[in-house]
N, C-alpha and C positions, 0 to 999 in steps of 0.2 A: 811469916816470921817477923819478929819485931825485937829491936834492942833499944834501950833508952840510956842516955847518960846525961849528967848535969854539967852545964858549962857556965862560965861567967863572962861578962863583957860585951863585946861588940855586936851590934845588929847586923854587921856585914860578915859574920863568921863564915857563911856559906860561900862567899866569894873567895876567902882564903882556902877553904876546903877544895873548891874547884881547881884552884891553881895547884894545890898539892896533888890532886888526882891526875892532872896533866903532867906534872913533873915526873911522877912515878909511872906514868903510862898505864894507869890502873883500869881505865874504862875498857880499852880494847881487849883486856884479858877476859871480860865477862859479856861483851856485846859491842854495840856500835859506839863510835866516838862522838855521836851527835850530843849536843848539850842543850838543856832547858832549865832555866832558873826563874822561878816566880818569886820576886824579892820584894818584901815590905820594908821600905826604907823610911827613915825619919823617926820621930817619936812614936810611942805606942798610941794607937787609936782603935776604934771599932773596925777599921779596915786594915790595920797593920799589926795583926796578932801573930802571924807566922810567915815564914819563908819556906819555899819548897825547892829542893834540888833533885832533879830526876837522875836516877842511876842509869847505867848502860841499858839501852833499849835493845830488844830483840825482834820487835815487830813495829811497823809504822804504816800509815795510811796517807796516800798522796792523791791529790786532785790536781790535774793539769788542764790547761785551757784546751777544750775540744775544738777542732776545726769547725768553723761555722761559715755558712755562705753569707758573705757580706752583701746584704741587700741594699738597694738605693736608699738614701736618707728618707725616712718617713715624713719628716717635717721638722719644725723647730719647737722643742719643748718650751723654749722661752716665749713662744707665742701660743702655748697651750696645746701643741700638736704632739701627743704622746703615743708611742707605739705600744699599746697595751695588748697583751696576749692572755689567753685563758689561764695559763699556768707558768710557773718559773721553768727554766731549762732543767732537764734531767741531769743527774750528777753521776760521774764515773769515778770510782774510788779504786786505786791500785793498792792492794794489800801486799806489803813487802816484808820478808823475813831476813834477819841478819845471818849470813853464812860466810864470814870473812869478807863481806860486802853485802849490799842490799840486793836481794833477789825477788823478782815478782812472783807472787804465789797465786793470786787470783784477782779478778776485777769484779767489784760489786757495783751494781747500777741501782740508783734510786730515783724517784720521781722529783725530789727536791732535796734540800739540805737535811731536813728532819728525817725524811724517809730513808735517805742514804745512810746517815749516821746511825739510825736505829738498827739497821741491818748489821752493823759492826758488833752489836751486843753479843752475838753468838761466837765471835772470835776472841772474846775476853776470857780470862781465867776465872774460876769460881770465886765468889765473894768469901772473905774471911771474917765477916761480922758486920757491925753497923758503924755508921759514921765514916769519916775520911779514912781511906786505906789505899794501898797500892793496887794496881790492876785496872784502873779506869783509863780514860782517854785524856790526852793533854797535848797542847801544841798551838798552832797558828792557823787562823782563818784570815786570809787577806780580804780587803774590802771588796775585791772583784768577785768574791763568792756571792755577792748580791745577785748575780745572774741566776743563782739557785734558790733565792729567797723571795725575789720580786718578779711579778709577771710582766717584765719589761724587756724590750729588745734595745740594747745600747749599741752605739756606733763605735766607741773608742774602747775596745776590749783588748786584753793582753795578747801578745803574739801566741800563735799556736804552740802548745806544749809548755807554756809558762806555768810555773808552780803556783797554784792558788790556795792550797791547803797542805799543811804538814801536821799530822797528828801522830802521836805515839801511843802504843799500849804501855802505859807507865807502870811497869811491874815492880819498879823500885823507886823509893823516895827517901831522901834525907830531909827531915822536917825540923826546922828551928822554931820552937815555940817561944816567942818573945815575952809572953806573959809569965811563963813558968821557968824561963831560962833553961830549957832542956833541948837536947837533940835526940830525935827518934829516927831509927833506921827501919824502914818497912820494906818487905818484899812479899809478893804473892807467889813466888816460885819456891817450891818445896826444897829443903836442904840446900839453900842458896849460899855458896861459899862467899859471895859478895858481902852478905850481911856480917859475917865474922870478920872479914877483912876490913870493912868500914868501922866496925866496932873497935878493932885493934888500933886503927888510926886515931879514932876519936878519944881513946883512953890515953893517948900520948898527945903532947902539946902540938897543935897545928900552928906553924909559924905564920906570922903576919906577912902577907905578900908585899912586895916592893910597891911603892906608889907608882902610878902610871906616869910615863914620861909626858912632857908637854906636847900638845898637838903640833903637827907641822902646819904652820900658819899659812892661810891663803884666803882669798876672797872667792866664795862659791858663785857659780852662775845663778842668776835669777832674773825674772822679769823686772821691768822698771816699776818704780812707784806709780808712774803715770798709767802704765798698762794695768796695774792692780786696781787703781782707782776707777779706771774705765769699766772693769768687770763689776765693780760695786754699782756703777750707774746703770749698766745693762740689767743687772738684777732688779734694781729699783724700778726700772721701766716696766719689767714684767710684773712686779708687785702692783704698780698703778693700774695695770690692765686686769688684775684679779687672777693672774696665772699662779702666783706664789704668795705666801705670807712671810716666809723667812727661808733663806738659803745659806748654806755653809760653804763658802769658797775657800780653797786651799792653795796657797802660793808655794812654789817649790824653790829650794836652794840645792845645788848639786856640785860635787867636786870629788876628787880622789882623797882618800884618807890612808893613814899608815896602818891602823889597827882598830877594828870595830870593838874589840874587847877593851882596849884602852879607853875608847869613848864611853863605854858602859861604866867603867870604873870611875871616870871623871864625873859622870852624871850622878852616880851613887854618892860620891863625896860632896858635890857642889849643889845638887838639885834632887835630894832624896824625895821619893814619892811612894805611897803605900801599895801601888799596883805596878811597880816596875817589873821589867822582864828582860831576859837575855835568851836568845835562841841562836844556835849555830848548827847548820847542817853542812858538813864539809863536802860531801859528794855533790850536793845540789848547789854549793857555792853561795849560800845565803846566810847572812847574819843580821839579827835584829837587836838593837839596843834601845830600850825604852824606859823612860821615867814617868810613866803615866799616873795621874792621880784619879782617873775616872773609871768607875765600875759600869760595865754594860749589863751584867746579869749575875745574880747570886741565887742559888737554889739550896734549900735545906728541906728535904722531903717535899711536901706540897706547897711550901711557902717560897715564893719567888719575889725578887726585888731588883730594882735598877736605881742608879744614882746619877742622874744627868747633871752636867755642869753647863751653865749658861749665865753669862754676865761676868766681865773681867775688868780688873784695874791692876796697874803695876803696884809693887810694894813701895812704901814710903821711905823717907830718909830716917825716920825715927818712929817711936810708938804713936805719937800724936798725929804725925802725918799719915801713918798707916790707918788710924781710926778715921781721919777725915776722908781718906779715899774710900773706905768702906761706906761711910755715910753718903758720899757722892754716888757710889754704885747703887745703893738701895734707893736713893732719892731720884734716880733717873727713870722717867716714865718709859723711855726706850728699853732700858735694861730689864725693868720689871715685866714689861709686855713680852719681851723675848723669852724670859725665864718662864712666865706663866704659860706661854704657848707650848713650851717644851714639856711642862708638867702635864698639860692636857694631852699632848701627843703620847707621852709614855703611859699615861692611864689607858689610852686607847690600845697601845701595843700589848700591854699586859691583859687588857680586857678581852682580847681575841682568844686567850687560852685560860682565862681565870673565871671562877664562879662569879656570876653577876652579884654586885654588892660587896664583893670582897676586896676590890681594888681601892686603895686610898693613898692620899698624899701624907706620908708619914713624918718626914723631916724636911727642914728648910734652914740652911745655915750658910756661913761664909767660911771657906777654908783658905788659909794663907800658906803659900809656898815661898821658897827663897826669891823668886822673881815676880810672881803674880799672885793675885788673890781672886777667888771665884765664888759666885753663888752656887750652892749645891743643894739639890733636893733628893729625897728618897721616896719612891713610889713602890708600894708592896701589894701583893695579891695572893690568893690561894688558887692553885691549879685546879681546873675541872677534873673530875674523876678519870676521864678518858685521855687526859693530856699528861705529858711528861716533860722532862728537861730538854729533850730534843725539840719539842714543839715550842717551848719557851725561847730557846735560842733562835729558832727560825723566825719567831714573831718579832723579836726585838732587834735582830741583826739586819743591817748595820744600825748603830745607835742613832736615834733621832737628833741628838745634840750635834752630830757631825754630818748630817744630811740636810735637814730642814723640814719645812712644813708647808703644804701637805707632803708627806714623806715620798710617796711614789713619784709625784710630780717633780720634786726637787732632785731626786736621784737622776731622773732623766735630764733635767736642766743642768745639773753638775757635769754630766757627761758632755753636754754641748759646750759648756762654759770653760771647763778645764782642758778639754780636748786630749786627754791622756788617761790611761788607767791609773788608779791610785795605788795599786799593789798593796803593800802591808799597811800603809798609813790609814788610820781610821778603821782598820780591821780589828781583830781581837786575838789576844793570847790568853789561855786559861786552861781549865780542866773541867771534865764532866764525867761522872760515873753513874751510868744507868742502873747499876746494881744497888746503889745506896741512896740515890736521889740527891747527890751532892755535886754542886758545880760552882765555879766562879770564873768570870771572864772580864778582862779589862777592855778599854777602848784604846787603841794604839795612837794616842796623841803624844806629843813630846818624844818623838820616835825617830830614830835613824835606821834606814834600811840600806844594807851594803851587799853588793854582789861582786864576786871575784871574777875579773875578766882581764885578759892580757896581762896576767901576773901582777895585777894591782886591785885594790879594793875601790870600787866606785860607789859613792854613797849619795843618798838623797834625804833631805829633810823637808817636811811640808807642814805648814801652819796657816791658820786663817781664823775665821770667826763667822758668827751668824750675821747675815746681812738682812736688814729690815728697812721699812720705808723711812724710819727715823735715823738711819745710819748716816754718819758724816764720812764720805769716801776717804778723806785724808786720815781721819781717826781710825778707820778700819785698817788702813795700811799700817799705821803705827801699832795697833793691837796685834796684828799678825807678827810683827817684829818682836814685840814683847814675848809672845808665846814661843817664838823660834830662838830666842836669845840663849837660853841655857844649852840647848842641844847644839846650836851652831858654835858656841864657845867651846863645848866639849869636843866637837869634831874638827874645827878649823881655827880655833882661837879667834873667831870672828864674831863681832857684836852687831847684828843687823839693826838693833835699836840704838846703837851708839853707846858710848861710854857714859852711863848715867849712874846716879847714886841710888837708883831704885832696885838694888840687888843686895840685900843684906848678906854679909859673909857668914854670919852665924846661922847655920842650918837648923839650930834648935828653935828658930823663929817660925817654924811650921806650926800653925795653931788653928784651932776651930773657934769661931765666934758666933753668937746668936745674931739673928737678923734684928737690927735696931728699928723699932716701930716709929720711924721719923715722920711719916705722913699718914693721913687718914686712910688712904688707899692701901698702904702696906699693913696698917693695923687690921683693916678688914680682911686682907688675905691671910694674915696670921690666925685670926679667929676662924676663918673659913677652913684652914687646914686643920686646926685643932678640933673642929666639929665636923665629923665625917659627912661627906656629901650624900652618901647612900648608907643605908643600914648595913652592918657588917655580919649580922647573924640572921639568915633568911630561911624560912621554911618553904620548901617546894616552889622554888622560882622556876618558871618555864624556861627550858633550854632554848636559846636562839638557834635558828636553823638557817644555813646558807642554801639558797635555792640551787637546784640542779634540774636539768632537762627531764621532763616527765613527772616532776613533783606534783602530786594531786592530794588535796586535803578535804576532809569532810567539814561541813559547816560547824561552827562552834558557838556556844552560848556565852563564851568569855571574850575578852579583847584579843584580837589577832591583828597585828600590824604588818602590812607589806611595806618594807623599808627599802627605798631605792638608794643604793650606795654609789656615790659619785667620786670615788677615789680620795675621800677626805681622810685626814689623820685623826678625826674625832668621832668617826662613825660608831665605834664600839662603846664609847662613853654614852652616846644616845641610846644605843641598843640596851646597855646595862640599866640605864635609868628606867626605861619602859618595862624591862623584865622584872625589876624589883617592885614595880607597881602591879605585877601579876599578868602582864600582857605577853602573849606569845608573839615573837618577832621573826619574820621571814625576811632575810636579807637578799635582795635581788641586785645584781650588778647593773649600774646605769650606763657604763661606757662600752659594754659589749652588746652585740645583737643577741638578745635572749628570747623574747616573745612579745606579742602585742599586749597592750593594756587589757583588752577585752578577754584574751585567753588567760592572762594572769589572774584577773578578777574571777573568772569562771573556775579556774583550777585551784586557786589558793583560798578563795572565799574570805578575804580580809574584812574585818569590821572597821578598820581605819587604814589610811595610807599616810606615810611620811616621805616626803621628797627631801633627801639628805643634802647636806652642804658639800662643797667641793671646789676645786680650783677651776679657773676659766669662766666661760659663759654658759648659761643654761642650754644654748643651742648645741653645745658639744655633747650633751646627753639627750639623745632622741627620746629615750623612754621617759625622762623627767618632763620634757616639754609635752609629750603625748598625754601623760597623766594630768598635767596642768590644764590642757585644753578640755579633756574629758571632765575634769572636776567642775570647770566653769559652765559646762553643758549639763550639769546635774547627773552625770553618769557614773559617779564614784561614791563610795562611803565618805565620811568625814576625812578631810585631807589637810595636813599641816606641811608647809614648806619652810625649811630652815636655811637661811642664807641663799645659796644657789637655788634651792627649791622655792624660796620666797620670791626671788627674782624671776623664776620661771612663771609663777602665777601672774606677776605683773606684766611680763611680756605677752602671755596668753590673753590678757585683758586689753592689750593694745597700748600699755604704758611704755615709756622710753627707758632704756637702761644704758648707762654710760659711766665713765669714771666720775667719782664724786668730786664736786668742785671744792669740797672741804678737805680733800685728801684721803688717802688710805688709812684705815685703822685696823690693827691686828693685835689680838691678845690684850686689849686694854679694857679693864673694868670701867664702864662709863655710865653716866646718867641717862635714863630713858624716861620720857614724859608721856603719860597716858591720862589726858585730862589734867587733873590736879595731883595725880599720883606719880611719885618719883621712885624709880627702882634703879639698882645698879646691875648691869648685865655686861658680859664680856663680848665685845664687838670684834668680828673678823670680816672685814669687807673692804674692797677697793672700789667696787661699782655701787651705784645707787639708782633707785627707780625715781622717775619723774611722772606724776599722774598727768594723764592727758584726757581722761574722761571720768565719768562717775560710776563705771562698772564695779569698782572696788572702793572701799572706804579706808581711810587712814586712821588707825586706832592709836598709834603712838609715834613720836618723833624723838630725835636726840635732844637732850636737855641743853646742850651747848648752843646750838643754832636754831633749834625748833624747825628745821627745814628738811632733814633727811628722814625718809620714811623708814621707821624701825619696826612697824607692825601694820599689817593690812588684813582686811577680811572682806568677804562677800556679804552684801546686805541681807541676803536671804538664804544662801546655801552655806553648808558647814565647811567653808574653805578659809583657812587662815595662813598667814605667812609672817615670819619674824626674821629680821635682819641682825640677829645676834644669836649667841649660843647659850641657851638656858642651862645646859648640863656642865658648863665650864666651871673650873675650880674658882673662878673669880665672879661668878654670877650669884647674887644674893637671892635666895628663895626662888631660883630659876625653875626648879622642878615643879612648881605650882602650874607653870605653863603646860607641862605635859599632863598633869592631873586634870586640868580643865579640859584639855583636848580629848582625853579618854572619856570624859563625861558627856561628850556630844553624841 
């Protein structure tokens, strides 16, 4: 059922409508009192086209923390000791129906997030057509659902029975189309009286709600600036050892509040954002108020995209100051490297579920909000035929912009560094409809989570930033405060960044700006984005295969690559690059005990071997080191080592490996010298090889010092290593390296 009416005026109309529904006690007449609002605030943009208010729900899906045996600490992820398992934890989903209260109907068990959610499809009502409609899934995934997306065992998990997921079968929606100034009422329930009742309300004037009262002012609890800065230094120590490239640390502020709904209204008024959200579950005593500007995932049929944010500056005092701060942002080598690293990571995450060659860097811009301005990119791809929106959500969750790089390694390190579950912060609120292939999920930054306990609302706010080797600890502390400023003001009238002029009162100052090409490096990246790294229309590209026990293949007359995956966040970018060149790629995990090199060679019959990049040292991947030794003994087909794989070749030859005396470099497009030839390649490394014999030859070095080994080879055998990423978005003509390797 569907009804449409025309409205004039405010973008916050659905907030007024929700207050009217509460005052008249309308929800409980048709279903549960649970509330979900996906609100696009601020001026119209490509992300702020509509807002969605869920009608009364009659079915929901809950995931709670399962009791787990707390095993002794495996080791320190900040030292590269990661408890990697074969698979994520299985998921238990309670299906509940509303019968004057939520009643458990059944439990659905899945092997992971995607598998579990896919099983909910059979519990949905029939589709009523194409495009967005009522009847799909919508709600909250807390960050701690990472247990069901990543094959890691974390130590700091939520208490048993804590709520990790709240999804609703959203059978009813009120949709505010900001572009057309219309309100649509949708229901997938036949002869639904709720539609007529809502239509009656909308055909009469809905009064504007009263403005929220000022917050009860207090100073929330938080760690000290000194403690925060020490976390930055701990992270940088791990980066110097090659354990991490970038890590997102979150600082917590916590205190009681009067009303989470009032916090959300203040946020909507003072800090509008295109992916804001409100969720309230009375019986679970949870409320989420978010003014998020960041998109985790959008799906439209087979097209999926993500819009990561990385790189931040405060707002200026005036237009000129604003522009100067944008120039400072784009002119920062550290900020550009951090952003490029994230672009490469998101290309990888989409690459796991998209057609080779279809993933590309689509947009790059600066988005200005009332308190801060960010660099934002869009990465888009086309789902493989056998993949769906559940696979896409599994692959990108949680967002790389709020974990770090390499993703699995940083998730484990965050667990050690923050020492507490994140709960809702950096999780997602959104919707997904498997019947129509429509979905959109935000990332819960600029978010308050409130839990009702002892007759009061207890709230937490968390904010932070990406920590890299070039981070200034004190500057990182201040950046976290900028990001927490709006939400802390809305919650407690507290300004962690102090009373500054960098907060324009005029919320119409939310704007989108092009990236200014102020340096040669930035100009190169703009050109690199505009010209696709890989062809987008590809005939008969071989499908990459993930190795499994017992996999045996016949010999091939074409290129077949055995790729050793070392938990890197760029693995699938490399896999896609080779696939678009016609190579069949078999991906073998390097951090698990799988098989011996000789058995893998006999069973898979590769024509080439690639030892992939990854965090830590090569010795932490026994398979990588074994292949490096075998290659130097002439026992393998042509072999290429990338970063960690390059280092493994050097170690196998007896060269020394240690922290580079010139410092760590990650995500930086840099000059490489091979004889008189100069190339720009993106470097990701903290460690460097020192030649101690002539078993290998140095083919290229870094242009800046001419001392760091950037490429090596064996004088007689087809063995090559590169200490950079040819497939990176910042590497100029890097794919020629792969073409030349396949020609061996």
